[in-house]
Backbone of each chain as ProteinMPNN parsed JSONL, in Angstrom:
{"seq_chain_A": "QKEVEQDPGPLSVPEGAIVSLNCTYSNSAFQYFMWYRQYSRKGPELLMYTYSSGNKEDGRFTAQVDKSSKYISLFIRDSQPSDSATYLCATPGSSNTGKLIFGQGTTLQVKP", "coords_chain_A": {"N_chain_A": [[93.937, 115.97, 83.507], [91.112, 117.563, 84.09], [87.822, 115.96, 85.325], [85.355, 117.506, 84.518], [85.31, 120.043, 82.532], [85.158, 123.455, 82.424], [84.699, 126.7, 81.029], [85.613, 129.531, 82.759], [84.884, 132.198, 82.198], [84.802, 135.838, 82.626], [81.417, 136.056, 80.904], [80.004, 138.391, 78.831], [77.065, 139.887, 77.672], [74.696, 141.449, 75.333], [71.236, 142.262, 76.464], [68.708, 140.322, 75.533], [70.337, 138.557, 73.945], [71.412, 135.47, 72.655], [72.468, 132.964, 74.797], [75.265, 130.941, 75.107], [76.451, 128.217, 77.116], [78.922, 126.182, 78.063], [80.413, 122.841, 78.948], [82.942, 120.427, 78.905], [83.365, 116.902, 79.211], [85.376, 114.325, 80.764], [84.978, 111.374, 80.759], [83.409, 108.836, 79.137], [81.51, 107.392, 80.237], [79.843, 108.825, 81.734], [76.62, 109.972, 82.356], [74.494, 111.581, 83.297], [73.395, 114.955, 83.723], [73.589, 118.008, 85.005], [72.482, 121.421, 85.436], [73.021, 124.472, 87.157], [72.224, 127.514, 88.546], [73.684, 130.003, 90.08], [73.111, 132.876, 91.957], [75.061, 135.808, 93.238], [76.318, 135.146, 96.297], [74.355, 133.518, 97.184], [72.802, 130.125, 97.433], [73.243, 127.425, 95.052], [70.892, 126.919, 92.38], [68.745, 124.553, 91.009], [68.592, 124.403, 87.519], [68.162, 122.845, 85.177], [68.012, 119.533, 84.388], [69.685, 116.484, 82.436], [69.441, 113.4, 80.907], [71.504, 111.29, 79.313], [71.725, 111.58, 75.735], [70.753, 114.177, 73.614], [68.462, 116.837, 73.386], [66.898, 119.135, 75.917], [64.14, 121.16, 76.811], [62.976, 123.9, 78.487], [61.008, 126.452, 78.926], [62.88, 129.539, 78.405], [65.227, 128.171, 78.43], [67.512, 125.809, 77.163], [68.791, 122.662, 77.217], [71.566, 120.42, 76.279], [73.041, 117.594, 75.367], [75.885, 116.15, 73.98], [77.163, 113.125, 73.28], [79.016, 112.035, 71.857], [80.854, 113.827, 71.365], [81.622, 114.427, 74.13], [80.274, 116.806, 75.298], [78.519, 119.143, 77.029], [75.828, 121.58, 76.859], [74.346, 124.729, 77.618], [71.759, 126.665, 76.578], [70.351, 129.801, 76.552], [67.773, 131.8, 75.695], [66.838, 134.879, 74.342], [68.057, 136.684, 76.481], [67.888, 137.928, 79.749], [68.753, 140.698, 82.108], [68.494, 139.68, 84.768], [69.211, 137.263, 84.267], [71.926, 137.416, 84.829], [74.633, 135.907, 86.492], [76.326, 133.157, 88.127], [76.909, 130.129, 86.294], [76.848, 126.723, 86.76], [77.925, 123.663, 85.699], [77.296, 120.213, 86.231], [77.58, 116.733, 87.252], [77.124, 113.543, 88.495], [78.884, 111.687, 87.541], [80.394, 108.507, 87.438], [79.737, 107.271, 89.328], [77.841, 106.016, 92.339], [77.363, 107.38, 94.605], [76.488, 109.644, 95.226], [78.136, 111.902, 94.999], [79.005, 115.025, 93.661], [80.413, 115.996, 90.416], [81.685, 119.025, 89.704], [81.806, 121.599, 87.444], [84.007, 124.407, 86.752], [82.299, 126.748, 86.872], [80.532, 129.311, 85.147], [80.78, 132.823, 84.683], [78.209, 134.928, 84.139], [77.194, 137.868, 82.677], [74.523, 140.007, 81.674], [73.691, 142.642, 79.964], [71.71, 145.646, 80.316]], "CA_chain_A": [[92.926, 116.667, 83.154], [89.964, 117.652, 85.01], [86.764, 115.338, 84.733], [84.635, 118.365, 84.022], [85.888, 121.47, 82.456], [84.173, 124.723, 82.157], [85.38, 128.231, 80.875], [85.081, 130.493, 83.928], [84.373, 133.565, 81.525], [83.331, 136.166, 82.492], [80.873, 136.418, 79.414], [79.315, 139.592, 79.036], [76.212, 139.822, 76.406], [73.649, 142.464, 75.556], [70.115, 141.99, 76.72], [68.02, 139.737, 74.247], [71.074, 137.869, 73.048], [71.199, 134.028, 72.75], [73.715, 132.725, 75.334], [75.593, 129.396, 75.08], [77.387, 128.088, 78.167], [79.268, 124.905, 77.849], [81.167, 121.963, 79.625], [83.344, 119.241, 78.497], [83.632, 115.976, 80.44], [86.307, 113.343, 80.142], [84.487, 110.071, 80.879], [82.243, 108.449, 78.081], [80.47, 106.523, 81.038], [78.957, 109.836, 82.492], [75.344, 109.982, 81.706], [73.509, 112.286, 83.876], [74.205, 116.3, 83.646], [72.853, 119.03, 85.558], [72.943, 122.855, 85.499], [72.531, 125.084, 88.574], [72.557, 128.898, 88.455], [74.178, 130.722, 91.337], [73.266, 134.317, 92.12], [75.95, 136.204, 94.022], [76.232, 135.112, 97.669], [73.285, 132.617, 97.361], [72.736, 129.021, 96.902], [72.927, 127.166, 93.58], [69.548, 126.725, 92.041], [68.666, 123.82, 89.954], [67.852, 124.951, 86.438], [67.717, 121.735, 84.407], [68.943, 118.26, 84.424], [69.454, 115.912, 81.297], [70.095, 112.082, 80.961], [71.912, 110.754, 78.06], [72.013, 112.44, 74.604], [69.435, 115.079, 73.068], [67.878, 118.269, 73.808], [65.529, 119.204, 76.956], [63.86, 122.683, 76.78], [62.205, 124.497, 79.656], [61.027, 127.927, 78.815], [64.095, 130.048, 77.618], [66.393, 127.45, 78.516], [67.571, 124.434, 76.529], [70.203, 121.78, 77.768], [71.998, 119.649, 75.146], [74.173, 116.692, 75.658], [76.429, 115.532, 72.998], [77.915, 111.995, 73.864], [80.15, 111.648, 70.844], [81.897, 114.89, 71.707], [81.439, 114.946, 75.562], [80.081, 118.132, 75.293], [77.169, 119.706, 77.389], [75.455, 122.954, 76.535], [73.106, 125.327, 78.154], [71.486, 127.791, 75.579], [69.489, 130.75, 77.142], [67.192, 132.721, 74.571], [66.295, 136.18, 75.022], [68.782, 136.881, 77.721], [67.59, 139.063, 80.51], [69.678, 141.05, 83.122], [68.121, 138.847, 85.757], [69.881, 135.939, 84.179], [73.265, 137.529, 85.34], [74.701, 134.887, 87.517], [77.182, 131.951, 87.654], [76.14, 128.763, 85.984], [77.568, 125.586, 86.963], [77.492, 122.375, 85.211], [77.442, 118.981, 87.303], [77.448, 115.414, 86.906], [77.576, 112.363, 89.509], [80.089, 110.884, 87.131], [79.956, 107.062, 87.08], [79.672, 106.873, 90.955], [76.494, 105.873, 92.91], [77.931, 107.802, 96.055], [75.747, 110.94, 95.247], [78.864, 112.818, 95.003], [78.927, 115.699, 92.124], [81.486, 116.614, 90.137], [81.241, 120.323, 89.221], [82.706, 122.291, 86.37], [84.28, 125.707, 87.506], [81.307, 128.058, 86.855], [80.872, 130.509, 84.105], [79.947, 134.036, 85.265], [77.366, 135.554, 82.891], [76.562, 139.386, 82.761], [73.611, 140.409, 80.595], [73.658, 144.268, 80.025], [70.487, 146.142, 79.571]], "C_chain_A": [[91.623, 116.513, 84.113], [88.709, 116.67, 84.512], [85.621, 116.255, 84.262], [85.284, 119.687, 83.783], [84.921, 122.628, 81.958], [84.876, 125.946, 82.065], [84.68, 129.175, 81.896], [84.298, 131.992, 83.401], [85.357, 134.695, 82.323], [82.751, 136.198, 80.937], [79.929, 137.42, 79.654], [78.383, 139.798, 77.361], [75.146, 140.96, 76.577], [72.246, 141.813, 75.827], [69.417, 141.496, 75.317], [68.967, 138.881, 73.484], [70.887, 136.386, 73.492], [72.649, 133.665, 73.411], [74.127, 131.281, 75.243], [76.514, 129.169, 76.039], [77.795, 126.622, 77.906], [80.401, 124.226, 78.743], [81.491, 120.83, 78.682], [83.634, 118.135, 79.639], [84.427, 114.985, 79.724], [85.968, 111.912, 80.088], [83.273, 109.706, 79.89], [81.135, 107.868, 79.138], [79.522, 107.461, 81.768], [77.843, 110.111, 81.357], [74.41, 110.933, 81.919], [74.084, 113.749, 84.163], [73.221, 117.075, 84.481], [73.32, 120.449, 85.527], [72.33, 123.496, 86.464], [72.976, 126.67, 88.02], [72.783, 129.351, 89.856], [74.246, 132.278, 91.065], [74.349, 134.58, 93.111], [75.74, 135.959, 95.534], [74.682, 134.277, 98.262], [73.575, 131.262, 96.933], [72.657, 128.571, 95.392], [71.533, 126.542, 93.639], [69.37, 125.848, 90.867], [67.826, 124.211, 88.678], [67.212, 123.771, 85.515], [68.63, 120.51, 84.564], [68.623, 117.462, 82.949], [70.054, 114.631, 81.487], [70.2, 111.696, 79.504], [71.785, 111.724, 76.833], [70.698, 113.31, 74.421], [69.477, 116.403, 73.901], [66.833, 118.112, 74.957], [65.235, 120.797, 76.911], [62.838, 122.705, 77.938], [62.272, 126.168, 79.339], [62.183, 128.527, 77.878], [65.421, 129.397, 77.613], [66.359, 126.145, 77.83], [68.93, 123.839, 76.979], [70.316, 120.75, 76.581], [73.121, 118.971, 75.488], [74.686, 116.107, 74.258], [77.541, 114.642, 73.353], [79.214, 111.896, 72.945], [81.244, 112.812, 71.224], [82.124, 115.086, 73.117], [81.35, 116.21, 75.851], [78.685, 118.357, 75.981], [77.124, 121.333, 77.203], [74.235, 123.282, 77.195], [72.83, 126.564, 77.237], [70.432, 128.542, 76.501], [68.99, 131.829, 76.036], [66.788, 133.896, 75.144], [66.673, 136.707, 76.357], [68.178, 138.022, 78.551], [68.608, 139.554, 81.606], [69.58, 140.294, 84.299], [68.6, 137.383, 85.419], [71.585, 136.105, 84.467], [73.641, 136.748, 86.716], [76.009, 133.785, 86.94], [76.416, 130.709, 87.33], [77.132, 127.655, 85.973], [77.021, 124.289, 86.468], [78.023, 121.267, 86.131], [77.139, 117.729, 86.955], [77.826, 114.49, 87.93], [78.639, 111.593, 88.966], [79.421, 109.511, 86.765], [79.96, 106.473, 88.193], [78.001, 106.553, 91.387], [76.527, 106.396, 94.107], [76.948, 109.056, 96.298], [76.86, 111.992, 95.003], [78.989, 113.477, 93.636], [80.254, 116.08, 91.885], [81.109, 117.904, 89.314], [82.271, 120.773, 88.317], [83.006, 123.752, 87.341], [83.262, 126.874, 87.859], [81.578, 128.669, 85.82], [79.988, 131.701, 84.659], [79.409, 134.65, 84.033], [76.808, 136.844, 83.379], [75.771, 139.649, 81.546], [73.444, 141.906, 80.822], [72.291, 144.766, 79.524], [70.703, 147.021, 78.513]], "O_chain_A": [[91.272, 115.502, 84.72], [88.572, 116.579, 83.292], [84.832, 115.681, 83.511], [85.746, 120.361, 84.704], [84.029, 122.484, 81.123], [85.642, 126.268, 82.974], [83.495, 129.508, 81.881], [83.446, 132.656, 83.991], [86.528, 134.427, 82.59], [83.475, 136.338, 79.951], [79.115, 137.349, 80.575], [78.901, 139.839, 76.246], [74.765, 141.361, 77.676], [72.128, 140.691, 75.336], [69.521, 142.094, 74.246], [68.566, 138.428, 72.411], [70.299, 136.098, 74.535], [73.725, 133.919, 72.871], [73.236, 130.435, 75.313], [77.52, 129.875, 75.961], [76.905, 125.867, 77.514], [81.262, 124.948, 79.246], [80.701, 120.334, 77.879], [84.053, 118.422, 80.76], [84.346, 114.736, 78.521], [86.668, 111.203, 79.365], [82.228, 110.354, 79.952], [79.944, 107.911, 78.832], [78.531, 107.021, 82.352], [77.933, 110.344, 80.152], [73.578, 111.233, 81.063], [75.146, 113.833, 84.779], [72.057, 116.685, 84.574], [74.53, 120.666, 85.591], [71.161, 123.216, 86.728], [73.893, 126.899, 87.231], [71.994, 129.01, 90.737], [75.027, 132.864, 90.315], [74.632, 133.648, 93.864], [74.878, 136.677, 96.039], [74.118, 134.396, 99.349], [74.495, 131.092, 96.133], [72.065, 129.275, 94.574], [71.071, 125.868, 94.56], [69.764, 126.246, 89.771], [66.601, 124.331, 88.721], [66.028, 123.738, 85.179], [69.829, 120.572, 84.835], [67.575, 117.682, 82.341], [71.094, 114.567, 82.143], [69.292, 111.742, 78.675], [71.743, 112.899, 77.198], [69.691, 113.077, 75.089], [70.255, 116.827, 74.755], [66.039, 117.172, 74.996], [66.177, 121.587, 76.984], [62.072, 121.797, 78.259], [63.241, 126.917, 79.46], [62.395, 128.07, 76.755], [66.441, 129.798, 77.052], [65.359, 125.428, 77.867], [69.974, 124.485, 77.071], [69.324, 120.309, 76.002], [74.128, 119.562, 75.878], [73.865, 115.621, 73.48], [78.651, 115.07, 73.673], [80.33, 111.683, 73.42], [82.437, 112.534, 71.338], [82.9, 116.006, 73.376], [82.177, 116.783, 76.561], [77.72, 117.761, 75.503], [78.054, 122.127, 77.347], [73.288, 122.516, 77.375], [73.69, 127.443, 77.176], [69.677, 127.847, 77.181], [69.787, 132.638, 75.562], [66.42, 133.967, 76.317], [65.87, 137.097, 77.204], [67.981, 139.085, 77.964], [69.361, 138.67, 82.014], [70.622, 140.204, 84.95], [68.405, 136.446, 86.193], [72.378, 135.17, 84.359], [73.072, 136.93, 87.792], [76.469, 133.65, 85.806], [75.449, 130.315, 87.981], [78.128, 127.674, 85.25], [75.895, 123.873, 86.74], [79.09, 121.406, 86.73], [76.199, 117.679, 86.161], [78.986, 114.629, 88.319], [79.315, 110.876, 89.703], [78.396, 109.309, 86.114], [80.151, 105.259, 88.257], [77.08, 106.916, 90.655], [75.688, 105.932, 94.879], [76.661, 109.42, 97.438], [76.405, 113.112, 94.774], [79.069, 112.809, 92.605], [81.088, 116.409, 92.73], [80.323, 117.844, 88.369], [83.442, 120.401, 88.391], [82.393, 124.075, 88.358], [83.333, 127.68, 88.787], [82.739, 128.699, 85.411], [78.808, 131.614, 84.999], [80.096, 134.852, 83.031], [76.057, 136.911, 84.353], [76.301, 139.525, 80.442], [73.049, 142.304, 81.918], [71.801, 144.362, 78.47], [69.75, 147.459, 77.87]]}, "seq_chain_B": "DTEVTQTPKHLVMGMTNKKSLKCEQHMGHRAMYWYKQKAKKPPELMFVYSYEKLSINESVPSRFSPECPNSSLLNLHLHALQPEDSALYLCASSQDGGHGADTQYFGPGTRLTVL", "coords_chain_B": {"N_chain_B": [[57.209, 121.242, 96.475], [60.495, 122.576, 96.66], [62.25, 123.039, 98.731], [65.186, 123.834, 100.754], [66.292, 124.713, 103.839], [68.439, 126.673, 105.586], [69.979, 127.814, 108.674], [72.025, 129.798, 110.752], [71.759, 132.709, 108.418], [73.959, 134.298, 108.136], [77.135, 134.048, 109.894], [79.376, 135.029, 112.463], [82.378, 134.118, 114.027], [84.96, 133.51, 116.452], [88.052, 132.012, 116.772], [87.757, 130.291, 119.054], [85.388, 129.582, 119.515], [82.18, 127.551, 119.809], [79.868, 126.718, 117.602], [77.13, 125.879, 115.869], [75.534, 125.009, 112.643], [72.532, 124.805, 110.924], [70.202, 122.572, 109.005], [67.414, 122.208, 107.244], [65.023, 119.982, 105.52], [62.006, 119.285, 103.848], [61.044, 117.438, 101.932], [61.17, 114.765, 101.998], [63.316, 113.394, 101.245], [66.023, 111.391, 101.56], [68.986, 111.399, 101.558], [71.477, 113.733, 102.53], [73.545, 116.371, 102.349], [76.671, 118.336, 103.022], [78.493, 120.987, 101.886], [81.103, 122.999, 101.234], [81.927, 126.226, 100.137], [84.213, 128.545, 98.543], [84.988, 131.632, 97.366], [84.342, 132.426, 93.899], [84.671, 129.595, 93.427], [83.64, 126.134, 92.719], [81.211, 124.524, 94.596], [82.526, 122.335, 97.1], [82.439, 119.038, 98.162], [81.724, 117.885, 101.538], [80.413, 116.181, 103.431], [78.428, 113.419, 103.392], [75.104, 112.045, 104.106], [73.153, 109.284, 104.217], [70.01, 107.968, 104.383], [70.238, 108.618, 107.118], [72.464, 107.879, 107.851], [76.267, 108.466, 108.056], [77.878, 108.56, 105.136], [79.8, 109.579, 103.428], [82.806, 110.945, 104.012], [84.782, 113.632, 103.315], [87.616, 113.58, 104.164], [87.457, 115.525, 106.088], [88.59, 117.854, 108.375], [88.617, 117.328, 111.933], [87.433, 119.567, 113.42], [85.158, 119.908, 112.18], [82.085, 118.898, 112.721], [79.726, 116.739, 111.617], [76.136, 115.947, 112.0], [73.034, 114.161, 111.928], [70.196, 114.29, 113.256], [67.557, 113.403, 112.426], [65.737, 112.24, 109.474], [65.116, 114.678, 108.23], [66.485, 116.607, 109.116], [69.925, 118.279, 109.363], [72.998, 118.872, 111.016], [75.641, 120.895, 111.55], [78.412, 120.948, 113.407], [80.658, 123.266, 114.771], [83.999, 123.878, 115.822], [86.862, 125.525, 117.225], [87.526, 126.712, 115.008], [89.576, 127.804, 111.849], [90.992, 130.976, 110.382], [90.725, 130.448, 107.685], [88.703, 128.803, 107.094], [86.487, 130.358, 106.627], [83.843, 130.674, 104.741], [81.147, 130.189, 102.447], [78.643, 128.023, 103.403], [77.032, 125.241, 102.301], [73.972, 123.323, 102.158], [72.571, 120.519, 100.949], [69.906, 118.409, 99.481], [68.64, 115.166, 98.424], [66.966, 112.575, 96.699], [67.72, 109.851, 97.312], [70.441, 109.574, 97.222], [71.817, 107.159, 96.372], [72.008, 106.549, 93.664], [72.838, 107.51, 90.186], [71.266, 109.178, 88.87], [70.184, 111.144, 90.625], [68.965, 113.93, 91.767], [70.226, 116.922, 93.345], [69.223, 119.215, 95.687], [69.981, 122.51, 96.488], [70.094, 124.369, 99.767], [70.261, 127.927, 100.811], [72.445, 128.616, 102.005], [74.997, 129.229, 104.487], [76.848, 131.955, 105.408], [79.87, 132.154, 106.719], [82.193, 133.509, 108.772], [85.42, 133.508, 110.287], [87.185, 134.887, 112.772]], "CA_chain_B": [[58.127, 122.126, 97.094], [61.898, 121.873, 96.483], [63.224, 124.076, 99.483], [66.106, 123.281, 101.748], [66.302, 125.958, 104.725], [69.506, 126.815, 106.313], [70.258, 128.824, 109.565], [71.706, 131.186, 110.431], [72.131, 133.002, 107.188], [75.327, 134.733, 108.44], [77.69, 133.774, 111.15], [80.733, 135.454, 112.812], [82.779, 133.432, 115.418], [86.108, 133.414, 116.875], [88.757, 130.625, 116.722], [87.586, 129.614, 120.269], [83.912, 129.399, 119.707], [81.518, 126.49, 119.299], [78.731, 126.872, 116.864], [76.428, 124.964, 114.77], [74.876, 125.137, 111.354], [71.468, 123.924, 110.774], [69.534, 122.554, 107.658], [66.188, 121.219, 107.275], [64.119, 119.71, 104.43], [60.566, 118.658, 104.129], [60.702, 116.917, 100.749], [61.031, 113.349, 102.218], [64.443, 112.9, 100.746], [66.736, 110.373, 102.291], [70.192, 111.773, 101.445], [71.564, 115.122, 102.823], [75.102, 116.964, 102.139], [77.27, 119.504, 103.457], [79.45, 121.602, 100.983], [82.076, 124.106, 101.39], [82.302, 127.064, 98.86], [84.878, 129.576, 98.499], [84.43, 132.662, 96.384], [84.806, 132.155, 92.622], [84.949, 128.096, 93.202], [82.546, 125.487, 92.765], [81.032, 123.709, 96.098], [83.179, 121.226, 97.433], [81.657, 118.296, 99.002], [82.401, 117.542, 102.893], [80.048, 114.861, 104.028], [76.918, 112.805, 102.784], [74.316, 111.306, 104.923], [72.182, 108.535, 103.383], [69.136, 107.295, 105.343], [70.526, 108.928, 108.412], [73.997, 107.292, 108.335], [77.294, 108.976, 107.323], [78.36, 107.391, 103.948], [80.961, 110.039, 103.165], [83.635, 112.044, 104.756], [85.723, 113.609, 102.209], [88.751, 113.845, 104.67], [87.284, 116.829, 106.555], [89.168, 118.159, 109.622], [87.731, 117.04, 112.954], [86.852, 120.7, 113.752], [83.759, 120.131, 111.531], [81.435, 117.511, 112.97], [78.172, 116.548, 111.103], [75.185, 115.149, 112.83], [71.969, 113.846, 111.319], [69.221, 113.692, 114.176], [66.396, 112.449, 111.866], [65.544, 112.4, 108.18], [64.773, 115.999, 107.812], [67.656, 117.49, 109.821], [71.135, 118.011, 109.302], [73.564, 119.924, 111.631], [77.294, 121.019, 111.267], [78.916, 121.516, 114.502], [81.879, 123.919, 114.398], [84.677, 124.042, 117.033], [88.244, 125.734, 117.063], [87.804, 126.856, 113.568], [90.592, 128.756, 111.579], [90.33, 132.055, 109.423], [90.714, 129.968, 106.26], [87.481, 128.101, 107.026], [85.582, 131.254, 106.196], [83.448, 130.417, 103.299], [79.782, 129.655, 102.351], [78.437, 126.53, 103.768], [75.724, 124.789, 101.872], [73.536, 121.958, 102.576], [71.742, 119.868, 99.919], [69.144, 117.028, 99.867], [68.434, 114.507, 97.235], [65.927, 111.435, 96.972], [68.34, 108.842, 98.402], [71.879, 109.466, 97.173], [72.192, 105.902, 96.074], [72.133, 106.288, 92.083], [73.436, 108.372, 89.37], [70.162, 110.218, 88.376], [69.641, 111.653, 91.989], [69.182, 115.464, 91.674], [70.528, 117.571, 94.496], [68.638, 120.662, 95.64], [70.709, 123.179, 97.631], [69.705, 125.675, 100.426], [70.739, 129.31, 100.253], [74.046, 128.736, 102.535], [75.255, 129.9, 105.827], [78.054, 132.766, 105.39], [80.535, 131.737, 107.702], [83.518, 134.451, 108.872], [86.037, 133.141, 111.403], [88.08, 135.808, 113.163]], "C_chain_B": [[59.615, 121.681, 97.201], [62.707, 122.79, 97.475], [63.716, 123.233, 100.687], [66.318, 124.74, 102.361], [67.656, 125.607, 105.339], [69.443, 127.971, 107.33], [71.317, 128.688, 110.268], [72.055, 131.528, 108.903], [73.704, 133.641, 107.216], [75.924, 134.19, 109.805], [79.109, 134.378, 111.24], [81.218, 134.807, 114.09], [84.436, 133.771, 115.552], [86.789, 132.28, 116.729], [88.322, 129.76, 117.856], [86.242, 129.077, 120.47], [83.38, 128.118, 119.241], [80.304, 127.063, 118.738], [78.128, 125.882, 116.203], [75.603, 125.581, 113.788], [73.671, 124.088, 111.329], [70.94, 123.981, 109.459], [68.397, 121.558, 108.003], [65.341, 121.373, 105.741], [63.033, 118.913, 104.54], [60.136, 117.877, 102.769], [60.668, 115.277, 100.883], [62.368, 112.68, 101.651], [65.39, 112.422, 101.763], [68.533, 110.728, 102.403], [70.483, 113.54, 101.576], [73.369, 115.231, 102.876], [75.37, 118.151, 102.8], [78.444, 119.59, 102.371], [79.904, 122.84, 101.581], [82.34, 124.95, 100.189], [83.003, 128.264, 99.075], [84.556, 130.491, 97.198], [85.104, 132.322, 94.977], [85.149, 130.552, 92.361], [83.625, 127.613, 93.312], [82.35, 124.934, 94.273], [82.006, 122.756, 95.958], [82.638, 120.367, 98.482], [82.457, 117.85, 100.367], [81.782, 116.461, 103.34], [78.655, 114.619, 103.307], [76.396, 111.846, 104.027], [73.282, 110.584, 104.03], [71.467, 107.703, 104.489], [70.054, 107.436, 107.027], [71.906, 108.396, 108.849], [74.878, 108.106, 107.552], [77.92, 108.021, 106.313], [79.682, 108.04, 103.636], [81.433, 111.157, 103.796], [84.525, 112.154, 103.979], [86.996, 114.346, 103.122], [88.703, 115.122, 105.379], [87.91, 116.936, 107.95], [88.132, 117.798, 110.904], [86.874, 118.279, 113.685], [85.43, 120.761, 113.249], [83.188, 118.66, 111.901], [79.943, 117.533, 112.614], [77.463, 115.776, 112.262], [73.806, 115.032, 112.136], [70.675, 113.283, 112.279], [68.174, 112.966, 113.689], [66.562, 112.889, 110.216], [65.719, 113.733, 107.607], [65.648, 116.815, 108.262], [69.008, 117.168, 109.625], [72.104, 119.198, 110.08], [75.148, 119.867, 111.384], [77.837, 121.644, 112.39], [80.318, 122.079, 114.263], [82.629, 124.163, 115.809], [86.3, 124.314, 116.791], [88.557, 125.982, 115.636], [88.987, 127.906, 113.054], [90.146, 129.953, 110.734], [90.06, 131.422, 108.048], [89.481, 129.159, 106.166], [86.577, 128.912, 106.732], [85.229, 130.927, 104.906], [81.906, 130.36, 103.588], [79.485, 128.309, 102.386], [77.154, 126.16, 103.214], [75.401, 123.486, 102.133], [72.633, 121.658, 101.368], [70.969, 118.743, 100.319], [68.827, 116.378, 98.459], [67.576, 113.138, 97.578], [66.494, 110.272, 97.978], [69.95, 108.846, 98.123], [72.478, 108.314, 96.569], [72.234, 105.644, 94.368], [72.393, 107.579, 91.491], [72.38, 109.355, 89.089], [69.533, 110.839, 89.613], [69.826, 112.967, 91.975], [69.279, 116.049, 93.066], [69.892, 118.812, 94.614], [69.422, 121.192, 96.9], [69.891, 124.302, 98.518], [70.406, 126.798, 100.176], [71.993, 129.484, 100.89], [73.853, 129.421, 103.793], [76.682, 130.658, 105.473], [78.857, 132.75, 106.63], [81.803, 132.785, 107.746], [83.847, 133.951, 110.179], [87.149, 134.179, 111.776], [89.283, 135.684, 113.921]], "O_chain_B": [[59.944, 120.618, 97.729], [63.768, 123.277, 97.082], [63.138, 122.38, 101.359], [66.48, 125.746, 101.669], [67.98, 124.443, 105.577], [68.927, 129.031, 106.977], [71.703, 127.545, 110.512], [72.6, 130.668, 108.211], [74.502, 133.407, 106.308], [75.166, 133.924, 110.738], [79.917, 134.286, 110.315], [80.566, 134.917, 115.128], [85.011, 134.313, 114.609], [86.051, 131.319, 116.512], [88.465, 128.544, 117.729], [85.942, 128.29, 121.367], [83.986, 127.532, 118.344], [79.703, 127.903, 119.407], [78.825, 124.893, 115.975], [74.994, 126.617, 114.052], [73.75, 122.893, 111.612], [71.034, 124.983, 108.751], [68.384, 120.548, 108.706], [65.101, 122.378, 105.072], [63.046, 117.911, 105.254], [58.938, 117.709, 102.546], [60.196, 114.584, 99.982], [62.443, 111.452, 101.623], [65.53, 113.069, 102.801], [69.205, 110.273, 103.329], [69.896, 114.406, 100.928], [74.181, 114.413, 103.308], [74.483, 118.936, 103.136], [79.16, 118.652, 102.02], [79.226, 123.581, 102.293], [82.948, 124.445, 99.245], [82.457, 129.096, 99.8], [83.964, 130.081, 96.2], [86.285, 131.98, 94.924], [85.757, 130.19, 91.354], [82.668, 128.23, 93.778], [83.3, 124.928, 95.056], [82.351, 122.342, 94.852], [82.379, 120.831, 99.592], [83.639, 117.509, 100.322], [82.55, 115.582, 103.729], [77.958, 115.484, 102.776], [77.096, 111.107, 104.719], [72.626, 111.209, 103.196], [72.031, 106.964, 105.296], [70.364, 106.529, 107.799], [72.362, 108.476, 109.99], [74.481, 108.507, 106.458], [78.386, 106.917, 106.596], [80.674, 107.318, 103.55], [80.766, 112.144, 104.105], [85.218, 111.177, 103.696], [87.34, 115.499, 102.865], [89.702, 115.842, 105.377], [87.688, 115.985, 108.699], [86.925, 118.008, 110.789], [85.874, 118.076, 114.373], [84.597, 121.51, 113.758], [83.645, 117.58, 111.528], [79.1, 118.21, 113.203], [77.999, 115.163, 113.186], [73.451, 116.129, 111.705], [70.205, 112.152, 112.154], [67.776, 111.978, 114.306], [67.375, 113.723, 109.817], [66.4, 113.91, 106.597], [65.617, 117.935, 107.753], [69.381, 115.996, 109.675], [71.949, 120.373, 109.747], [75.742, 118.839, 111.058], [77.781, 122.873, 112.438], [81.115, 121.418, 113.598], [82.014, 124.573, 116.793], [86.978, 123.449, 116.237], [89.59, 125.591, 115.092], [89.32, 128.805, 113.827], [88.971, 129.976, 110.366], [89.181, 131.903, 107.333], [89.198, 128.799, 105.023], [85.528, 128.32, 106.478], [86.058, 130.867, 103.998], [81.444, 130.459, 104.725], [79.941, 127.494, 101.584], [76.159, 126.749, 103.636], [76.232, 122.597, 102.318], [71.994, 122.575, 100.852], [71.241, 118.12, 101.345], [68.776, 117.084, 97.452], [67.572, 112.713, 98.734], [65.992, 109.871, 99.028], [70.667, 108.122, 98.814], [73.655, 108.411, 96.222], [72.498, 104.525, 93.928], [72.226, 108.629, 92.111], [72.769, 110.523, 89.095], [68.319, 111.039, 89.584], [70.99, 113.303, 92.193], [68.464, 115.694, 93.917], [69.974, 119.563, 93.642], [69.536, 120.619, 97.984], [69.099, 125.054, 97.951], [71.242, 126.725, 99.275], [72.714, 130.395, 100.484], [72.847, 130.042, 104.138], [77.646, 129.923, 105.257], [78.431, 133.391, 107.59], [82.437, 132.882, 106.695], [83.027, 133.875, 111.093], [88.071, 134.272, 110.966], [89.963, 136.68, 114.168]]}, "name": "protein", "num_of_chains": 2, "seq": "QKEVEQDPGPLSVPEGAIVSLNCTYSNSAFQYFMWYRQYSRKGPELLMYTYSSGNKEDGRFTAQVDKSSKYISLFIRDSQPSDSATYLCATPGSSNTGKLIFGQGTTLQVKPDTEVTQTPKHLVMGMTNKKSLKCEQHMGHRAMYWYKQKAKKPPELMFVYSYEKLSINESVPSRFSPECPNSSLLNLHLHALQPEDSALYLCASSQDGGHGADTQYFGPGTRLTVL"}
């Protein structure tokens, strides 16, 4: 079993839809999670990070961690064509080495 | 400013060439990273420098040689690469790399093609 699992998609939605991107993780000791957005042929851009349970909101983006289910989510409200990208969840796991464990990435396409 | 810069943006090299990739950050971060990313895959960690010392080498072949001249700069020296080394090479930095909640910021990457 991979430590972090993410459905690669692709996920296609109409403009204005609410998008839900999800990852599951295997180790209940994991506490810190990040979401990165990566446009084609570009470097990953940090969108949000969350620590422990609960929600964190930033504009149209909400990150959510459910520790009981070992499930993390990124919601995008009022999705735009410019949101079309690959979204990567990541966690340092339980190490203090700086090494990140990435999900496989979900490719999102928002159609005008 | 959360900017990590990388040069060059694109690089084409033959298998006998020697070239270098460069990365720079001015955020005062003390940890810097090299990743390799193949198409439709997540980044794979290659090296970590913490306080200018190599702290992680993920069993990377010796044809890749990292160097950290100072806390703002990170180089990756390339020699005798193989076509399968063609990929996007990403640099990242973080505050100090020594604790779990240390967020990494990525550069735009260098797209490397080995002929």
